[in-house]
ChimeraX commands (.cxc) that place a marker at each C-alpha (Angstrom):
marker #1 position -0.31,0.27,0.00 radius 0.5
marker #1 position 3.60,2.28,1.06 radius 0.5
marker #1 position 3.91,2.20,-2.56 radius 0.5
marker #1 position 0.49,3.77,-3.64 radius 0.5
marker #1 position 0.74,6.42,-1.26 radius 0.5
marker #1 position 4.01,6.88,-2.84 radius 0.5
marker #1 position 2.06,7.33,-6.20 radius 0.5
marker #1 position -0.41,9.97,-4.90 radius 0.5
marker #1 position 2.52,11.59,-2.98 radius 0.5
marker #1 position 3.91,11.89,-6.34 radius 0.5
marker #1 position 0.08,13.37,-8.60 radius 0.5
marker #1 position -0.35,15.75,-5.85 radius 0.5
marker #1 position -3.19,13.68,-4.79 radius 0.5
marker #1 position -2.42,15.14,-0.66 radius 0.5
marker #1 position -5.56,14.05,1.04 radius 0.5
marker #1 position -5.59,10.28,-0.87 radius 0.5
marker #1 position -2.11,10.67,-0.05 radius 0.5
marker #1 position -2.83,10.87,3.07 radius 0.5
marker #1 position -6.25,9.03,3.23 radius 0.5
marker #1 position -3.92,5.99,3.06 radius 0.5
marker #1 position -1.31,6.59,4.73 radius 0.5
marker #1 position -2.99,6.54,8.12 radius 0.5
marker #1 position -4.76,3.38,7.06 radius 0.5
marker #1 position -1.39,1.83,5.87 radius 0.5
marker #1 position 0.04,2.75,9.97 radius 0.5
marker #1 position -3.25,1.39,11.23 radius 0.5
marker #1 position -2.56,-2.09,10.17 radius 0.5
marker #1 position 1.03,-1.71,10.17 radius 0.5
marker #1 position 0.44,-0.63,13.90 radius 0.5
marker #1 position -1.64,-4.02,14.46 radius 0.5
marker #1 position 0.50,-6.76,12.72 radius 0.5
marker #1 position 4.46,-5.67,13.26 radius 0.5
marker #1 position 3.55,-2.73,16.46 radius 0.5
marker #1 position 5.01,0.48,17.33 radius 0.5
marker #1 position 9.19,0.06,16.53 radius 0.5
marker #1 position 8.78,-2.31,13.42 radius 0.5
marker #1 position 10.86,-1.04,10.51 radius 0.5
marker #1 position 7.48,-1.14,8.27 radius 0.5
marker #1 position 5.74,1.00,10.82 radius 0.5
marker #1 position 8.28,4.02,10.81 radius 0.5
marker #1 position 8.25,4.00,6.84 radius 0.5
marker #1 position 4.76,4.15,7.71 radius 0.5
marker #1 position 4.52,7.46,10.06 radius 0.5
marker #1 position 7.07,9.06,8.11 radius 0.5
marker #1 position 5.85,8.65,4.78 radius 0.5
marker #1 position 1.91,10.43,7.14 radius 0.5
marker #1 position 4.19,12.45,7.91 radius 0.5
marker #1 position 5.38,13.57,4.21 radius 0.5
marker #1 position 1.66,13.56,3.15 radius 0.5
marker #1 position 0.93,15.19,6.36 radius 0.5
marker #1 position 3.79,18.01,5.96 radius 0.5
marker #1 position 2.56,19.15,2.15 radius 0.5
marker #1 position -0.64,19.66,3.23 radius 0.5
marker #1 position 1.17,22.13,5.24 radius 0.5
marker #1 position -0.28,20.17,8.33 radius 0.5
marker #1 position 2.88,20.96,10.10 radius 0.5
marker #1 position 2.29,20.59,13.77 radius 0.5
marker #1 position 1.16,16.77,13.53 radius 0.5
marker #1 position 4.04,16.18,10.59 radius 0.5
marker #1 position 6.07,17.73,13.30 radius 0.5
marker #1 position 4.47,15.49,15.47 radius 0.5
marker #1 position 4.75,12.17,13.39 radius 0.5
marker #1 position 8.69,12.88,11.91 radius 0.5
marker #1 position 9.50,13.26,15.78 radius 0.5
marker #1 position 8.25,10.00,17.11 radius 0.5
marker #1 position 10.48,7.83,14.11 radius 0.5
marker #1 position 13.14,9.08,15.56 radius 0.5
marker #1 position 12.59,8.69,19.13 radius 0.5
marker #1 position 11.75,5.39,17.97 radius 0.5
marker link #1:1,2 radius 0.2
marker link #1:2,3 radius 0.2
marker link #1:3,4 radius 0.2
marker link #1:4,5 radius 0.2
marker link #1:5,6 radius 0.2
marker link #1:6,7 radius 0.2
marker link #1:7,8 radius 0.2
marker link #1:8,9 radius 0.2
marker link #1:9,10 radius 0.2
marker link #1:10,11 radius 0.2
marker link #1:11,12 radius 0.2
marker link #1:12,13 radius 0.2
marker link #1:13,14 radius 0.2
marker link #1:14,15 radius 0.2
marker link #1:15,16 radius 0.2
marker link #1:16,17 radius 0.2
marker link #1:17,18 radius 0.2
marker link #1:18,19 radius 0.2
marker link #1:19,20 radius 0.2
marker link #1:20,21 radius 0.2
marker link #1:21,22 radius 0.2
marker link #1:22,23 radius 0.2
marker link #1:23,24 radius 0.2
marker link #1:24,25 radius 0.2
marker link #1:25,26 radius 0.2
marker link #1:26,27 radius 0.2
marker link #1:27,28 radius 0.2
marker link #1:28,29 radius 0.2
marker link #1:29,30 radius 0.2
marker link #1:30,31 radius 0.2
marker link #1:31,32 radius 0.2
marker link #1:32,33 radius 0.2
marker link #1:33,34 radius 0.2
marker link #1:34,35 radius 0.2
marker link #1:35,36 radius 0.2
marker link #1:36,37 radius 0.2
marker link #1:37,38 radius 0.2
marker link #1:38,39 radius 0.2
marker link #1:39,40 radius 0.2
marker link #1:40,41 radius 0.2
marker link #1:41,42 radius 0.2
marker link #1:42,43 radius 0.2
marker link #1:43,44 radius 0.2
marker link #1:44,45 radius 0.2
marker link #1:45,46 radius 0.2
marker link #1:46,47 radius 0.2
marker link #1:47,48 radius 0.2
marker link #1:48,49 radius 0.2
marker link #1:49,50 radius 0.2
marker link #1:50,51 radius 0.2
marker link #1:51,52 radius 0.2
marker link #1:52,53 radius 0.2
marker link #1:53,54 radius 0.2
marker link #1:54,55 radius 0.2
marker link #1:55,56 radius 0.2
marker link #1:56,57 radius 0.2
marker link #1:57,58 radius 0.2
marker link #1:58,59 radius 0.2
marker link #1:59,60 radius 0.2
marker link #1:60,61 radius 0.2
marker link #1:61,62 radius 0.2
marker link #1:62,63 radius 0.2
marker link #1:63,64 radius 0.2
marker link #1:64,65 radius 0.2
marker link #1:65,66 radius 0.2
marker link #1:66,67 radius 0.2
marker link #1:67,68 radius 0.2
marker link #1:68,69 radius 0.2
view
């Protein structure tokens, strides 16, 4: 699913990328746990999607979560 997020992001469909990123993150967290590398990658991808929409506070929180893990 993360590759689909990347495609949407490149197409400038940031809102759609954000929705799919949340779904990816939820799936990773529930199946792999909070600190699994795939979960952290999904968290970073979501942060990027939020960042590109100007949702800086939300993006920063997620970026920090990645760094702390």
